Phi, psi and omega in degrees: 000134180282171179293157180303149175252119190250126182234132177241156181210153180273167176305136177093345180266126181260119186247000188305318183296325180282320181289325176295318178296321178298315181295328176291320181286326185230067185296340181269359180264133175282112179261122179249113183241128181213147174289156180212137175290334181217080183302325180295323177293320178298321178295313181296328180277357181078016180273352178216149178270337183201142180223151166273130183228152180259128175054040179266161176234150173292153177211193182293340184265336187211151172275160176211134173247118175293137181250305180198170177234151177226158181290150170262136182242160173264126181256123185225164173300142187296344178254013179299143181302326182292344177291347178282344178283166180256335176225156184223145175240160176304321182299335179297341184250009182302323184268004182268139173297144180260137171262119184238171180127180178295137177301127183197172174299323180297317177299316180294325176296324178294319177296315182295331180276358176090014180292338181158199184245143175243143173256122185222152169302144185305319182292329178288316177300320180293317181296331183255012189302150178221159180291334184263014180225141177235153177254126181253126181285124180267129182290336186237019183284152173293165176259156174258128185257135178252134177223166177251126184226153182206161184291146175287329180250144175068036182294135176297143183298342183262005180302312181298325179293319180293321177301316179301320179293316179298328180273004172121358179292141180248178179295340183262004180293145179290350175276351173290127185303321180294317179294316180299320179296317178297320179295320178295317179296318178296321178294322178295317178297318180296321179294322179297319181295328181286339184288000000 
């Protein structure tokens, strides 16, 4: 049995379809998947072999594959005057106090109590949603980019396999070692029958 393969991800990123496919392809590998407030720090500390990260860039220490981008939304109290509008621009919130910090229940409580407006990736706002807070789609907001990153040195042997799964490989793909072995065995049997 190989060493555990550890994957970390930030709030708002849904990794289930990829981790389920990995477990189907590699049922004998212990897959450890956990949320992290700072996936890049977990990677740097050796607590994860590969992480999904938000707005990261490749550097001398790690590779990065961009996966997708999502909208940033303005999160406001549900009775805020701006909720009466039909469209929103970043400039609409210039005079509003900003609630900043790590996305959390505490941050959302501050928004709900009227302390100000928070700008969050849409999936994070959804993960932390409350009845007394609404997320407003901004027409001109920047996007938050999600990528998959891993160390340039000391890479876990299953990194390439996980990349393949994220890029669309399934449990039935011929690049899955078990499937490839069955195909080789089936080909050998067919050659024997032809002799």
